C-alpha positions as CSV (number, residue, x, y, z in Angstrom):
1,M,-1.2,6.5,8.6
2,G,-3.7,7.6,10.5
3,L,-3.9,9.1,13.5
4,F,-4.5,5.7,15.7
5,G,-1.3,4.1,14.0
6,R,0.6,7.2,14.9
7,M,-0.5,6.7,18.6
8,A,0.3,3.3,18.8
9,R,3.3,3.6,17.0
10,G,4.7,6.3,19.6
11,L,2.9,4.6,22.7
12,S,4.8,1.1,22.0
13,R,8.0,2.4,22.3
14,W,7.5,2.6,25.8
15,V,6.7,-0.7,26.7
16,P,9.0,-3.9,26.9
17,P,7.9,-6.7,24.8
18,A,8.1,-9.2,27.4
19,A,5.2,-7.2,29.3
20,L,3.0,-7.8,25.9
21,A,3.9,-11.4,25.4
22,H,0.6,-13.0,26.1
23,A,-1.5,-9.6,24.7
24,G,-2.8,-9.2,21.5
25,R,-4.7,-10.6,18.4
26,P,-4.3,-11.7,15.0
27,A,-3.3,-8.7,12.6
28,A,-1.9,-8.0,8.9
29,L,0.9,-5.6,8.2
30,F,1.8,-4.5,5.3
31,F,5.3,-2.8,3.6
32,H,5.5,-1.7,-0.1
33,G,9.2,-1.7,-1.7
34,V,13.0,-2.7,0.2
35,E,15.8,-0.7,-1.3
36,A,19.9,-0.7,0.2
37,A,19.4,3.1,0.2
38,T,17.2,5.9,-1.0
39,D,18.6,8.7,-2.8
40,D,15.9,11.5,-1.9
41,E,13.2,10.8,0.7
42,R,10.8,13.5,-0.6
43,V,10.5,11.3,-3.7
44,Q,10.8,7.8,-2.9
45,T,8.7,7.5,0.1
46,N,7.0,3.9,-0.6
47,H,10.8,2.0,0.7
48,H,12.0,0.9,3.3
49,E,15.9,0.5,3.7
50,I,17.7,-2.9,4.0
51,T,18.7,-2.4,7.7
52,G,15.5,-1.2,9.0
53,F,13.7,-4.2,7.3
54,R,15.8,-6.4,8.5
55,A,15.1,-5.0,12.2
56,I,11.4,-5.1,11.6
57,L,11.8,-8.9,10.5
58,R,13.9,-9.4,13.7
59,G,10.7,-8.5,15.6
60,L,8.3,-10.4,13.9
61,K,10.2,-13.3,14.8
62,D,8.3,-13.5,18.0
63,F,5.2,-14.4,16.3
64,D,3.7,-16.7,13.9
65,V,3.8,-15.4,10.6
66,L,1.5,-17.1,8.3
67,P,0.4,-17.7,4.6
68,L,-2.8,-15.9,3.8
69,T,-4.1,-19.1,2.6
70,A,-4.6,-19.2,6.7
71,L,-7.0,-16.4,6.8
72,D,-10.2,-18.3,7.0
73,D,-9.3,-20.3,10.1
74,V,-7.6,-17.3,11.5
75,L,-11.1,-15.1,11.0
76,A,-13.0,-18.2,12.3
77,H,-11.1,-18.6,15.4
78,P,-9.2,-15.4,16.3
79,Q,-8.4,-16.6,19.9
80,R,-6.5,-19.4,19.0
81,H,-4.5,-17.1,17.0
82,R,-3.4,-14.2,19.6
83,R,0.2,-14.2,18.3
84,S,-0.6,-14.8,14.6
85,L,0.3,-12.2,11.8
86,F,0.1,-11.9,8.0
87,L,3.0,-10.0,6.1
88,M,1.9,-8.3,2.8
89,S,3.8,-5.7,0.0
90,D,1.3,-3.2,-1.8
91,D,2.1,-2.1,-5.4
92,G,4.5,-4.5,-7.2
93,Y,7.8,-3.2,-7.1
94,R,10.6,-4.8,-9.1
95,N,12.4,-4.5,-5.5
96,T,10.0,-7.1,-4.0
97,L,11.8,-9.9,-6.4
98,T,15.3,-8.3,-6.5
99,V,15.8,-7.4,-2.7
100,A,12.9,-8.2,-0.6
101,A,12.2,-11.9,-1.3
102,D,15.8,-12.9,-0.7
103,I,15.5,-11.4,2.9
104,L,12.3,-13.1,3.7
105,D,13.2,-16.3,2.5
106,E,16.5,-16.0,4.8
107,F,13.9,-15.2,7.9
108,R,11.5,-17.9,6.5
109,M,8.5,-15.7,6.8
110,P,5.7,-16.4,4.5
111,W,4.0,-13.3,2.2
112,T,1.6,-11.8,-0.3
113,L,2.1,-9.5,-2.9
114,F,-1.1,-7.4,-3.8
115,I,-0.1,-5.7,-7.3
116,S,-1.7,-3.0,-9.4
117,T,-2.2,-4.7,-12.9
118,A,-1.9,-1.8,-15.0
119,H,1.5,-1.1,-13.9
120,I,3.0,-4.7,-14.1
121,G,5.0,-4.9,-17.2
122,T,3.8,-1.7,-19.0
123,G,6.7,1.0,-18.0
124,K,3.7,3.2,-16.4
125,P,4.9,4.7,-13.3
126,N,2.6,5.3,-9.8
127,P,0.8,8.2,-10.2
128,I,1.9,9.6,-7.1
129,F,5.6,9.4,-7.6
130,L,5.2,11.3,-10.9
131,A,3.2,13.7,-8.8
132,R,6.2,14.4,-6.5
133,L,8.8,14.4,-9.8
134,F,6.7,17.4,-10.3
135,F,6.8,19.4,-7.6
136,F,10.3,18.8,-6.5
137,Y,12.2,18.6,-9.9
138,A,9.9,20.7,-12.5
139,P,11.6,23.6,-13.8
140,S,10.8,27.1,-11.6
141,A,7.9,28.5,-13.2
142,S,4.3,29.1,-12.4
143,Y,1.9,26.1,-13.8
144,S,-1.7,26.3,-14.7
145,L,-2.7,22.6,-14.4
146,P,-6.3,21.1,-15.1
147,H,-8.4,20.9,-12.1
148,F,-6.1,23.1,-10.1
149,P,-5.3,26.7,-9.3
150,V,-2.1,28.1,-10.5
151,I,0.8,26.6,-8.8
152,R,4.0,28.4,-8.4
153,L,7.1,26.5,-8.1
154,D,10.2,28.7,-7.1
155,S,12.0,27.9,-4.0
156,A,12.5,24.8,-1.8
157,E,9.6,26.0,0.7
158,S,7.3,26.4,-2.3
159,R,7.7,23.1,-3.7
160,A,7.3,21.2,-0.2
161,K,4.2,23.2,0.5
162,S,2.8,22.7,-3.0
163,A,3.7,18.8,-2.7
164,L,1.8,18.9,0.8
165,S,-1.7,20.3,-0.2
166,S,-1.7,19.4,-3.9
167,I,-1.1,15.5,-3.8
168,E,-3.8,15.5,-1.3
169,K,-6.1,17.3,-3.8
170,L,-5.2,15.5,-6.7
171,R,-5.7,11.8,-4.7
172,F,-9.7,12.7,-4.5
173,L,-10.3,13.8,-8.1
174,P,-12.2,11.4,-10.3
175,A,-9.3,9.1,-11.9
176,E,-10.3,11.0,-15.6
177,Q,-9.8,14.3,-14.3
178,A,-6.4,12.8,-12.5
179,E,-4.8,11.2,-15.4
180,E,-5.5,15.0,-17.1
181,T,-3.6,16.7,-14.2
182,L,-0.9,14.4,-14.5
183,T,-0.1,14.5,-18.1
184,A,-0.1,18.2,-17.6
185,M,2.9,17.5,-14.8
186,K,4.8,15.2,-17.2
187,A,4.4,17.9,-20.0
188,A,6.8,20.1,-17.6
189,F,9.6,18.2,-18.4
190,A,11.2,17.9,-21.5
191,P,11.0,14.1,-22.5
192,E,14.6,13.0,-21.8
193,V,14.6,14.7,-18.6
194,L,11.6,12.8,-17.4
195,N,12.9,9.6,-18.9
196,D,16.4,10.2,-16.7
197,L,14.5,11.1,-13.4
198,V,12.5,7.6,-14.1
199,E,15.8,6.1,-14.5
200,R,17.5,8.0,-11.4
201,F,14.6,6.5,-9.4
202,A,14.8,2.9,-10.1
203,S,13.2,2.0,-6.8
204,E,10.1,2.6,-8.6
205,K,10.2,0.5,-11.8
206,F,7.4,-2.4,-11.5
207,L,7.4,-6.0,-12.0
208,T,6.9,-7.4,-14.8
209,W,4.3,-10.3,-15.4
210,D,7.3,-12.9,-16.0
211,E,8.9,-12.0,-12.8
212,V,5.3,-12.2,-10.8
213,R,5.3,-15.8,-12.0
214,R,8.5,-16.2,-10.4
215,L,7.6,-14.8,-6.9
216,A,4.6,-17.1,-7.3
217,A,6.5,-20.0,-8.0
218,R,8.5,-19.3,-4.5
219,G,5.6,-19.3,-2.8
220,V,4.1,-15.7,-2.8
221,T,0.6,-15.3,-2.7
222,I,-0.6,-12.8,-5.5
223,G,-3.3,-10.6,-4.6
224,A,-4.8,-7.7,-6.5
225,H,-4.2,-3.7,-5.5
226,G,-6.8,-2.4,-8.4
227,D,-5.9,-2.0,-11.8
228,S,-4.6,1.6,-11.9
229,H,-2.9,2.8,-8.3
230,W,-5.2,5.1,-7.3
231,P,-8.0,5.6,-4.8
232,M,-11.3,4.1,-4.9
233,H,-13.3,6.6,-3.2
234,D,-17.0,7.8,-4.0
235,R,-15.9,10.3,-6.6
236,Q,-15.0,7.2,-8.9
237,S,-17.7,5.9,-11.3
238,S,-19.2,2.6,-11.0
239,S,-17.2,1.4,-14.2
240,W,-14.3,2.2,-13.3
241,L,-14.8,1.0,-10.1
242,A,-15.4,-2.6,-11.4
243,Q,-12.2,-2.3,-14.0
244,Q,-10.3,-1.9,-10.7
245,A,-11.7,-4.8,-9.1
246,M,-13.1,-7.1,-11.8
247,G,-10.0,-6.3,-14.2
248,A,-7.5,-6.7,-12.1
249,K,-9.0,-10.2,-11.0
250,A,-9.1,-11.5,-14.2
251,H,-5.9,-10.0,-15.5
252,I,-3.9,-11.7,-12.6
253,E,-5.8,-15.1,-13.3
254,A,-5.1,-15.0,-16.9
255,E,-1.4,-14.3,-16.3
256,V,-0.4,-16.1,-12.5
257,G,-3.4,-17.8,-11.3
258,P,-6.5,-17.7,-8.7
259,C,-6.6,-14.4,-7.3
260,R,-9.1,-14.6,-3.9
261,F,-7.5,-11.4,-2.0
262,F,-7.7,-7.2,-3.2
263,A,-6.1,-4.3,-0.9
264,Y,-7.3,-1.1,-1.7
265,P,-4.8,1.6,-3.3
266,F,-4.3,4.2,-0.7
267,G,-7.1,2.2,1.6
268,N,-8.1,4.4,4.2
269,T,-11.4,6.2,5.3
270,R,-11.6,8.7,2.6
271,D,-10.2,6.5,0.2
272,V,-12.7,3.7,-0.2
273,G,-16.0,4.4,-0.9
274,P,-19.4,2.4,-0.3
275,A,-19.2,1.3,-4.0
276,A,-15.8,0.0,-3.8
277,W,-16.3,-2.4,-1.3
278,K,-19.1,-3.9,-3.1
279,A,-17.1,-4.0,-6.7
280,V,-14.4,-5.8,-4.8
281,R,-17.2,-8.4,-3.4
282,D,-19.1,-8.5,-6.9
283,A,-16.0,-9.3,-8.8
284,G,-15.7,-12.5,-6.3
285,F,-12.8,-12.0,-4.3
286,H,-13.0,-13.3,-0.8
287,Y,-11.5,-10.4,1.3
288,G,-10.6,-7.0,1.0
289,F,-7.7,-5.2,3.1
290,T,-8.0,-1.1,4.0
291,T,-4.7,0.5,5.3
292,L,-6.7,1.3,8.6
293,A,-5.2,0.2,11.6
294,G,-6.6,-2.7,14.1
295,S,-6.3,-6.5,14.5
296,L,-8.4,-9.2,12.8
297,P,-11.2,-9.7,12.5
298,G,-11.7,-6.2,13.1
299,G,-15.6,-5.8,12.2
300,R,-18.0,-8.0,10.5
301,N,-17.3,-7.0,6.8
302,P,-15.0,-9.3,5.1
303,F,-14.0,-6.7,2.3
304,L,-12.9,-4.0,4.9
305,L,-10.2,-5.7,6.9
306,P,-7.6,-3.7,8.8
307,R,-4.3,-3.5,8.4
308,Y,-1.2,-1.6,9.7
309,G,1.5,0.3,7.5
310,L,4.6,-1.0,8.7
311,G,7.0,2.3,9.1
312,P,10.9,2.7,8.2
313,R,12.0,2.4,11.6
314,D,9.2,0.0,13.5
315,S,11.5,-2.3,14.7
316,H,9.9,-2.3,18.2
317,I,7.0,-4.5,16.6
318,A,6.8,-6.3,19.0
319,S,5.6,-4.0,21.5
320,L,3.5,-2.4,18.5
321,V,1.4,-5.2,17.6
322,P,-0.6,-5.8,20.9
323,F,-1.8,-2.2,20.7
324,L,-3.7,-2.7,17.3
325,P,-7.1,-4.2,18.9
326,A,-7.4,-0.7,20.1
327,G,-8.2,0.4,16.7
328,N,-11.2,-2.0,15.9
329,R,-13.8,0.4,17.4
330,R,-12.8,3.0,14.6
331,V,-12.8,0.3,11.8
332,R,-16.1,-1.3,12.9
333,A,-17.7,2.2,13.0
334,W,-16.4,3.2,9.3
335,Q,-17.8,-0.2,8.2
336,A,-20.9,0.7,9.4
337,A,-21.1,3.9,7.9
338,L,-20.0,2.0,4.7
339,G,-23.2,0.0,4.9
């Protein structure tokens, strides 16, 4: 969540929805997973609880939530779609099938699922989840990790401080170096201990391909969220970026069917380099979504469209969405900087 998104979230709490009923522009909103309850919010950072998710959907009933197949018309005629929204879920957690899908069906809301293909059906966890397990559950000790200074984990305070700074550093390593660091983090645990932790946090499990096909059969649009869930910043190699875009598209089309839409993992300004959106374009996608808050179209580059990340307590969504167009100046400046 960027600074503008946090400001919009705060300001909108003080404005009654009726005052903004005729304001706004079309927008894209996204969430990750949905759980009945979370066990450890330090680790399960990607999941809404059911009660909060339902409150958000009740707020969205004031809008016209459209399937992503309507995006061509919305971008061509945004003035006709001031109250139109697109709802999306990132990553491909199994609870999007077992929990979120039924709730969204109940509210009769179409949605899109962006999946990271290397994690579907393989049991490979989200790398940031693994990093959080290391910082909060690894045995107390000093650790020498590849590409990092010595990290000492010996108190709740040192663990929280190390997680905050080191996960940020980890994100901006080239993917090959990040994988070396994550391998060392996993080695801090006895195999059975790590397996037990992964099982404990079942919210972090991903869908299988059969389950993705079941969602597609229910009308969910399936898009790509990279191959591995890692940032496509300017420290990544061109071959790796091509695999994230072209490889993910090919895998989805072989397993499910045509794939027109892409969403960048993490997706903020430092997470997407100029070569990334060109890799998405060259792979044959029609559109790419970032995580910069704004409204649609938000600029001239269809491969760098804005999206707002739904917070766990964004029940005031009817007041929040009309604030999103104010973020478009930043979106356009960033698009220009990326060429």
